[in-house]
TIZA-671056 format. One record per residue (C-alpha): residue in one letter; residue number from 1; x, y, z. Coordinates in steps of 0.5 Angstrom, whole numbers, always signed. Layout:
+------+-----+-------+-------+-------+
| code | pos |    c1 |    c2 |    c3 |
+------+-----+-------+-------+-------+
|    a | NUM |     X |     Y |     Z |
...
+------+-----+-------+-------+-------+
END
This chain:
+------+-----+-------+-------+-------+
| code | pos |    c1 |    c2 |    c3 |
+------+-----+-------+-------+-------+
|    m |   1 |    +0 |    +0 |    +0 |
|    t |   2 |    +2 |    +7 |    -1 |
|    n |   3 |    +4 |   +12 |    +5 |
|    l |   4 |    -3 |   +15 |    +4 |
|    v |   5 |    -7 |    +9 |    +4 |
|    e |   6 |    -3 |    +7 |   +10 |
|    k |   7 |    -5 |   +13 |   +14 |
|    i |   8 |   -12 |   +13 |   +12 |
|    l |   9 |   -13 |    +6 |   +14 |
|    t |  10 |    -9 |    +6 |   +21 |
|    g |  11 |    -9 |   +14 |   +23 |
|    e |  12 |    -1 |   +13 |   +25 |
|    d |  13 |    +0 |   +20 |   +22 |
|    q |  14 |    -1 |   +25 |   +27 |
|    d |  15 |    -5 |   +29 |   +22 |
|    p |  16 |   -12 |   +29 |   +24 |
|    k |  17 |   -14 |   +29 |   +17 |
|    p |  18 |   -12 |   +21 |   +16 |
|    k |  19 |   -15 |   +19 |   +22 |
|    e |  20 |   -21 |   +22 |   +20 |
|    m |  21 |   -21 |   +19 |   +13 |
|    g |  22 |   -19 |   +12 |   +16 |
|    a |  23 |   -25 |   +12 |   +21 |
|    w |  24 |   -30 |   +15 |   +15 |
|    f |  25 |   -27 |    +9 |   +11 |
|    a |  26 |   -29 |    +4 |   +16 |
|    a |  27 |   -35 |    +6 |   +18 |
|    h |  28 |   -38 |    +8 |   +11 |
|    p |  29 |   -44 |    +4 |   +10 |
|    v |  30 |   -43 |    +4 |    +2 |
|    a |  31 |   -38 |    -2 |    +0 |
|    s |  32 |   -31 |    +2 |    -1 |
|    l |  33 |   -25 |    -1 |    -4 |
|    i |  34 |   -18 |    +2 |    -5 |
|    f |  35 |   -14 |    +0 |   -11 |
|    t |  36 |    -8 |    +2 |   -15 |
|    r |  37 |    -7 |    +5 |   -21 |
|    a |  38 |    -6 |    -2 |   -24 |
|    g |  39 |   -12 |    -4 |   -22 |
|    r |  40 |   -10 |    -8 |   -16 |
|    i |  41 |   -14 |    -8 |    -9 |
|    s |  42 |   -11 |    -6 |    -3 |
|    a |  43 |   -16 |    -5 |    +2 |
|    s |  44 |   -23 |    -6 |    +3 |
|    n |  45 |   -28 |    -3 |    +8 |
|    p |  46 |   -33 |    -8 |   +12 |
|    a |  47 |   -39 |    -6 |    +8 |
|    a |  48 |   -35 |    -9 |    +2 |
|    c |  49 |   -34 |   -15 |    +6 |
|    s |  50 |   -41 |   -16 |    +7 |
|    l |  51 |   -43 |   -14 |    +0 |
|    f |  52 |   -38 |   -19 |    -3 |
|    r |  53 |   -39 |   -24 |    +2 |
|    c |  54 |   -32 |   -25 |    +4 |
|    n |  55 |   -26 |   -22 |    +8 |
|    a |  56 |   -22 |   -17 |    +7 |
|    a |  57 |   -16 |   -21 |    +6 |
|    a |  58 |   -20 |   -25 |    +0 |
|    l |  59 |   -21 |   -18 |    -3 |
|    a |  60 |   -14 |   -16 |    -3 |
|    g |  61 |   -10 |   -17 |    -9 |
|    n |  62 |   -15 |   -18 |   -14 |
|    f |  63 |   -16 |   -14 |   -20 |
|    l |  64 |   -21 |    -9 |   -21 |
|    t |  65 |   -23 |   -12 |   -27 |
|    e |  66 |   -24 |   -19 |   -24 |
|    i |  67 |   -30 |   -16 |   -20 |
|    f |  68 |   -32 |   -11 |   -25 |
|    p |  69 |   -32 |   -15 |   -32 |
|    d |  70 |   -35 |    -9 |   -36 |
|    l |  71 |   -30 |    -4 |   -33 |
|    e |  72 |   -24 |    -7 |   -37 |
|    n |  73 |   -21 |    +0 |   -39 |
|    w |  74 |   -23 |    +4 |   -33 |
|    w |  75 |   -17 |    +8 |   -33 |
|    s |  76 |   -18 |   +11 |   -40 |
|    e |  77 |   -25 |   +13 |   -37 |
|    a |  78 |   -23 |   +15 |   -31 |
|    s |  79 |   -17 |   +20 |   -34 |
|    a |  80 |   -22 |   +24 |   -37 |
|    a |  81 |   -27 |   +24 |   -31 |
|    s |  82 |   -29 |   +20 |   -25 |
|    v |  83 |   -33 |   +14 |   -27 |
|    d |  84 |   -40 |   +13 |   -25 |
|    r |  85 |   -43 |    +7 |   -28 |
|    r |  86 |   -48 |    +2 |   -28 |
|    c |  87 |   -45 |    -5 |   -29 |
|    m |  88 |   -45 |   -12 |   -27 |
|    v |  89 |   -41 |   -14 |   -21 |
|    r |  90 |   -38 |   -21 |   -20 |
|    r |  91 |   -37 |   -24 |   -13 |
|    s |  92 |   -31 |   -29 |   -11 |
|    d |  93 |   -36 |   -35 |   -11 |
|    r |  94 |   -38 |   -33 |   -19 |
|    s |  95 |   -45 |   -30 |   -17 |
|    t |  96 |   -46 |   -23 |   -20 |
|    f |  97 |   -51 |   -17 |   -19 |
|    i |  98 |   -52 |   -11 |   -22 |
|    g |  99 |   -49 |    -5 |   -19 |
|    r | 100 |   -47 |    +2 |   -19 |
|    v | 101 |   -40 |    +3 |   -19 |
|    r | 102 |   -36 |   +10 |   -18 |
|    i | 103 |   -29 |   +11 |   -18 |
|    v | 104 |   -25 |   +17 |   -16 |
|    l | 105 |   -18 |   +19 |   -15 |
|    l | 106 |   -16 |   +20 |    -7 |
|    g | 107 |   -12 |   +26 |    -7 |
|    t | 108 |   -10 |   +31 |   -13 |
|    d | 109 |    -3 |   +26 |   -15 |
|    a | 110 |    -5 |   +22 |   -21 |
|    s | 111 |    +2 |   +19 |   -21 |
|    d | 112 |    +2 |   +11 |   -22 |
|    t | 113 |    +3 |   +10 |   -14 |
|    a | 114 |    -3 |   +15 |   -13 |
|    p | 115 |    -9 |   +11 |    -9 |
|    w | 116 |   -16 |   +10 |   -12 |
|    l | 117 |   -23 |    +9 |    -9 |
|    a | 118 |   -29 |    +5 |   -12 |
|    t | 119 |   -35 |    +5 |    -8 |
|    v | 120 |   -41 |    +0 |   -10 |
|    e | 121 |   -48 |    +0 |    -9 |
|    d | 122 |   -52 |    -6 |   -10 |
|    l | 123 |   -58 |    -5 |   -15 |
|    t | 124 |   -61 |   -12 |   -15 |
|    e | 125 |   -67 |   -10 |   -11 |
|    l | 126 |   -68 |    -3 |   -14 |
|    e | 127 |   -68 |    -7 |   -21 |
|    l | 128 |   -73 |   -12 |   -19 |
|    e | 129 |   -78 |    -6 |   -17 |
|    l | 130 |   -76 |    -3 |   -23 |
|    a | 131 |   -77 |    -9 |   -27 |
|    e | 132 |   -84 |   -10 |   -24 |
|    s | 133 |   -86 |    -3 |   -25 |
|    n | 134 |   -84 |    -3 |   -32 |
|    k | 135 |   -88 |   -10 |   -33 |
|    e | 136 |   -94 |    -7 |   -31 |
|    l | 137 |   -93 |    +0 |   -35 |
|    e | 138 |   -92 |    -5 |   -41 |
|    s | 139 |   -98 |    -9 |   -40 |
|    f | 140 |  -102 |    -3 |   -39 |
|    t | 141 |   -99 |    +0 |   -45 |
|    s | 142 |  -100 |    -6 |   -49 |
|    a | 143 |  -108 |    -7 |   -47 |
|    a | 144 |  -109 |    +1 |   -48 |
|    g | 145 |  -106 |    +0 |   -55 |
|    h | 146 |  -110 |    -6 |   -57 |
|    d | 147 |  -116 |    -3 |   -54 |
|    l | 148 |  -115 |    +4 |   -58 |
|    r | 149 |  -115 |    +0 |   -65 |
|    g | 150 |  -122 |    -2 |   -65 |
|    p | 151 |  -125 |    +5 |   -65 |
|    l | 152 |  -120 |    +8 |   -69 |
|    r | 153 |  -121 |    +2 |   -74 |
|    i | 154 |  -129 |    +4 |   -74 |
|    l | 155 |  -127 |   +12 |   -75 |
|    k | 156 |  -122 |   +10 |   -81 |
|    g | 157 |  -127 |    +6 |   -84 |
|    f | 158 |  -133 |   +11 |   -84 |
|    t | 159 |  -128 |   +17 |   -86 |
|    e | 160 |  -126 |   +13 |   -92 |
|    a | 161 |  -133 |   +11 |   -94 |
|    l | 162 |  -135 |   +18 |   -93 |
|    e | 163 |  -130 |   +20 |   -98 |
|    d | 164 |  -132 |   +15 |  -103 |
|    e | 165 |  -139 |   +16 |  -102 |
|    c | 166 |  -140 |   +24 |  -101 |
|    g | 167 |  -133 |   +26 |  -103 |
|    e | 168 |  -135 |   +29 |  -109 |
|    t | 169 |  -141 |   +33 |  -106 |
|    l | 170 |  -137 |   +36 |  -101 |
|    n | 171 |  -135 |   +44 |  -102 |
|    d | 172 |  -127 |   +45 |  -102 |
|    e | 173 |  -128 |   +47 |   -94 |
|    g | 174 |  -131 |   +40 |   -93 |
|    k | 175 |  -126 |   +36 |   -97 |
|    t | 176 |  -120 |   +40 |   -93 |
|    f | 177 |  -124 |   +38 |   -86 |
|    l | 178 |  -124 |   +31 |   -89 |
|    k | 179 |  -117 |   +30 |   -91 |
|    e | 180 |  -115 |   +33 |   -84 |
|    i | 181 |  -119 |   +28 |   -81 |
|    i | 182 |  -116 |   +22 |   -85 |
|    k | 183 |  -109 |   +25 |   -84 |
|    a | 184 |  -110 |   +25 |   -76 |
|    s | 185 |  -113 |   +18 |   -76 |
|    d | 186 |  -107 |   +16 |   -80 |
|    r | 187 |  -102 |   +19 |   -75 |
|    m | 188 |  -106 |   +16 |   -69 |
|    e | 189 |  -105 |    +9 |   -72 |
|    g | 190 |   -98 |   +11 |   -72 |
|    l | 191 |   -98 |   +13 |   -65 |
|    i | 192 |  -101 |    +6 |   -63 |
|    d | 193 |   -96 |    +2 |   -67 |
|    g | 194 |   -91 |    +6 |   -64 |
|    m | 195 |   -93 |    +5 |   -57 |
|    l | 196 |   -94 |    -3 |   -58 |
|    a | 197 |   -87 |    -3 |   -61 |
|    m | 198 |   -84 |    +0 |   -55 |
|    s | 199 |   -88 |    -5 |   -51 |
|    r | 200 |   -86 |   -11 |   -54 |
|    a | 201 |   -79 |    -8 |   -54 |
|    g | 202 |   -79 |    -9 |   -46 |
|    r | 203 |   -83 |   -15 |   -46 |
|    a | 204 |   -80 |   -20 |   -51 |
|    e | 205 |   -76 |   -26 |   -49 |
|    m | 206 |   -69 |   -25 |   -52 |
|    a | 207 |   -65 |   -30 |   -55 |
|    c | 208 |   -58 |   -27 |   -56 |
|    e | 209 |   -53 |   -30 |   -61 |
|    h | 210 |   -47 |   -28 |   -66 |
|    l | 211 |   -50 |   -22 |   -71 |
|    d | 212 |   -46 |   -20 |   -77 |
|    l | 213 |   -48 |   -13 |   -77 |
|    t | 214 |   -45 |   -11 |   -83 |
|    t | 215 |   -50 |   -16 |   -87 |
|    l | 216 |   -56 |   -14 |   -83 |
|    v | 217 |   -54 |    -6 |   -84 |
|    e | 218 |   -54 |    -8 |   -92 |
|    l | 219 |   -61 |   -11 |   -91 |
|    v | 220 |   -64 |    -5 |   -88 |
|    y | 221 |   -61 |    -1 |   -94 |
|    y | 222 |   -64 |    -5 |   -99 |
|    e | 223 |   -71 |    -4 |   -95 |
|    l | 224 |   -70 |    +3 |   -95 |
|    r | 225 |   -68 |    +4 |  -102 |
|    h | 226 |   -74 |    +0 |  -105 |
|    a | 227 |   -79 |    +3 |  -100 |
|    e | 228 |   -77 |   +10 |  -103 |
|    t | 229 |   -74 |    +9 |  -110 |
|    g | 230 |   -73 |   +16 |  -112 |
|    r | 231 |   -68 |   +18 |  -108 |
|    n | 232 |   -60 |   +17 |  -109 |
|    v | 233 |   -57 |   +16 |  -102 |
|    q | 234 |   -50 |   +14 |  -101 |
|    c | 235 |   -50 |    +9 |   -96 |
|    e | 236 |   -44 |    +6 |   -93 |
|    v | 237 |   -42 |    +0 |   -88 |
|    a | 238 |   -36 |    -2 |   -85 |
|    p | 239 |   -34 |    -9 |   -86 |
|    d | 240 |   -34 |   -15 |   -81 |
|    i | 241 |   -38 |   -11 |   -76 |
|    t | 242 |   -40 |   -16 |   -71 |
|    a | 243 |   -44 |   -16 |   -64 |
|    w | 244 |   -48 |   -20 |   -59 |
|    g | 245 |   -55 |   -19 |   -59 |
|    d | 246 |   -62 |   -21 |   -60 |
|    l | 247 |   -63 |   -21 |   -68 |
|    r | 248 |   -71 |   -19 |   -68 |
|    l | 249 |   -69 |   -13 |   -63 |
|    v | 250 |   -63 |   -11 |   -66 |
|    m | 251 |   -66 |   -11 |   -73 |
|    t | 252 |   -71 |    -6 |   -69 |
|    v | 253 |   -65 |    -2 |   -67 |
|    l | 254 |   -62 |    -2 |   -74 |
|    r | 255 |   -69 |    +0 |   -78 |
|    n | 256 |   -70 |    +6 |   -73 |
|    l | 257 |   -63 |    +9 |   -73 |
|    l | 258 |   -62 |    +8 |   -81 |
|    g | 259 |   -69 |   +10 |   -82 |
|    n | 260 |   -68 |   +16 |   -78 |
|    a | 261 |   -62 |   +18 |   -82 |
|    w | 262 |   -66 |   +16 |   -89 |
|    k | 263 |   -71 |   +21 |   -87 |
|    f | 264 |   -67 |   +27 |   -84 |
|    t | 265 |   -63 |   +27 |   -90 |
|    g | 266 |   -69 |   +28 |   -94 |
|    r | 267 |   -68 |   +35 |   -96 |
|    t | 268 |   -60 |   +34 |   -97 |
|    a | 269 |   -58 |   +35 |  -104 |
|    q | 270 |   -52 |   +29 |  -103 |
|    a | 271 |   -55 |   +25 |   -98 |
|    s | 272 |   -50 |   +20 |   -94 |
|    i | 273 |   -51 |   +15 |   -89 |
|    r | 274 |   -45 |   +11 |   -86 |
|    f | 275 |   -45 |    +5 |   -81 |
|    d | 276 |   -38 |    +4 |   -77 |
|    v | 277 |   -35 |    +2 |   -71 |
|    q | 278 |   -31 |    +6 |   -66 |
|    q | 279 |   -27 |    +3 |   -60 |
|    r | 280 |   -28 |    +7 |   -54 |
|    f | 281 |   -26 |    +6 |   -46 |
|    g | 282 |   -25 |    -1 |   -48 |
|    r | 283 |   -32 |    -2 |   -51 |
|    a | 284 |   -34 |    -3 |   -59 |
|    w | 285 |   -39 |    +3 |   -60 |
|    y | 286 |   -43 |    +2 |   -66 |
|    c | 287 |   -44 |    +9 |   -70 |
|    v | 288 |   -50 |   +11 |   -75 |
|    s | 289 |   -48 |   +18 |   -78 |
|    d | 290 |   -51 |   +22 |   -83 |
|    n | 291 |   -51 |   +29 |   -86 |
|    g | 292 |   -58 |   +31 |   -85 |
|    a | 293 |   -62 |   +36 |   -81 |
|    g | 294 |   -58 |   +35 |   -75 |
|    f | 295 |   -61 |   +38 |   -69 |
|    d | 296 |   -59 |   +43 |   -63 |
|    m | 297 |   -55 |   +40 |   -58 |
|    a | 298 |   -58 |   +44 |   -53 |
|    h | 299 |   -64 |   +39 |   -53 |
|    a | 300 |   -60 |   +33 |   -53 |
|    e | 301 |   -63 |   +31 |   -46 |
|    r | 302 |   -70 |   +30 |   -50 |
|    l | 303 |   -68 |   +26 |   -55 |
|    f | 304 |   -70 |   +19 |   -52 |
|    k | 305 |   -76 |   +21 |   -49 |
|    p | 306 |   -83 |   +18 |   -51 |
|    f | 307 |   -87 |   +23 |   -56 |
|    t | 308 |   -81 |   +28 |   -56 |
|    r | 309 |   -79 |   +31 |   -63 |
|    l | 310 |   -74 |   +36 |   -64 |
|    h | 311 |   -77 |   +38 |   -71 |
|    r | 312 |   -84 |   +40 |   -74 |
|    q | 313 |   -89 |   +35 |   -76 |
|    d | 314 |   -89 |   +39 |   -83 |
|    e | 315 |   -82 |   +38 |   -84 |
|    f | 316 |   -80 |   +31 |   -82 |
|    p | 317 |   -86 |   +27 |   -80 |
|    g | 318 |   -86 |   +22 |   -74 |
|    h | 319 |   -89 |   +20 |   -68 |
|    g | 320 |   -83 |   +21 |   -63 |
|    l | 321 |   -83 |   +14 |   -60 |
|    g | 322 |   -77 |   +11 |   -65 |
|    l | 323 |   -71 |   +13 |   -61 |
|    a | 324 |   -75 |   +11 |   -54 |
|    t | 325 |   -76 |    +4 |   -57 |
|    v | 326 |   -68 |    +4 |   -59 |
|    q | 327 |   -66 |    +6 |   -52 |
|    r | 328 |   -70 |    +1 |   -49 |
|    i | 329 |   -67 |    -5 |   -53 |
|    v | 330 |   -60 |    -2 |   -52 |
|    r | 331 |   -61 |    -2 |   -45 |
|    r | 332 |   -64 |    -9 |   -45 |
|    h | 333 |   -57 |   -11 |   -48 |
|    g | 334 |   -53 |    -8 |   -42 |
|    g | 335 |   -51 |    -2 |   -47 |
|    e | 336 |   -52 |    +5 |   -47 |
|    i | 337 |   -54 |   +10 |   -53 |
|    e | 338 |   -52 |   +17 |   -54 |
|    a | 339 |   -52 |   +22 |   -60 |
|    e | 340 |   -48 |   +28 |   -62 |
|    a | 341 |   -51 |   +33 |   -67 |
|    v | 342 |   -50 |   +40 |   -71 |
|    a | 343 |   -56 |   +43 |   -73 |
|    g | 344 |   -56 |   +43 |   -81 |
|    q | 345 |   -50 |   +39 |   -81 |
|    g | 346 |   -52 |   +32 |   -79 |
|    v | 347 |   -52 |   +27 |   -73 |
|    t | 348 |   -48 |   +21 |   -70 |
|    v | 349 |   -52 |   +16 |   -66 |
|    r | 350 |   -47 |   +11 |   -62 |
|    f | 351 |   -49 |    +5 |   -58 |
|    c | 352 |   -46 |    -1 |   -55 |
|    l | 353 |   -48 |    -7 |   -53 |
|    r | 354 |   -46 |   -12 |   -48 |
|    q | 355 |   -40 |   -17 |   -50 |
|    r | 356 |   -41 |   -24 |   -51 |
|    p | 357 |   -40 |   -28 |   -44 |
|    d | 358 |   -35 |   -32 |   -47 |
|    d | 359 |   -31 |   -26 |   -49 |
|    r | 360 |   -30 |   -23 |   -42 |
+------+-----+-------+-------+-------+
END
């Protein structure tokens, strides 16, 4: 251990601050670990021993990545800012749980010998409560969506019959009203479909497998070109991109993200879309980039909220549920999603997925 760590834990120094820190470390109710720049654990408090179901000697000497396999490159992440992540935590008996991990440097010396502090909170109970709440919400959404389909189908049927039977006898104002009713009905149908898709994304059973994303993206490009043959969009995809995930859910992610890129380049003269992969903090981030309308990053926090749109309906039609659905699927895969944009110049959406278990 470094001298600073020894002072914190033993309080041998006459300076009262290390004594206070040592007492705080021992009494802190949150599981806490002190470790080196190399990631080797040097000390743990009683709360950590309780959480990991072992004594301090069993934790000492272990590497951080043995306990937090999702933080394989924690140093790169921590060197830019302190780490605050939800990730899988592994005990010595190989049992796992989902926890929130925070990593900070102790003191101001960032040298190779400086000690680091990690605190761990068990989110198991919170995750169960959240899962139960989400299940209830998804069941309600699914039931409401299906119940709304009946009245909407009747409304659309009578509206279309009215247009067929009486459309020629209506004056111009009446025809305008009828057109707006049909348009609103179509939009309502799209909203219901979006609600049901988001509900299915949260409830669907997952069967993860090795996925060839390059081929799947090419398939989505093919679908987009044949759905709107009048457009000439430069579509690129990097070779040999793979991932581990559920095929149907990941295809929903790709269709939404690439579909958005296709839509928001609709007013761009030389439209281009690219799908590639970047390595960041030891994880593969899959990127969808376009040179379309973009958006103001001041509104970025609203991007993944349901029913939220950053463009007017008359500019780019939509229902505000696609990205919320994508975020739900990515999180179910243990991943994260973010977006970076410049208004009028395009968007890059990045997402990562949990690694294949055998690759840990």
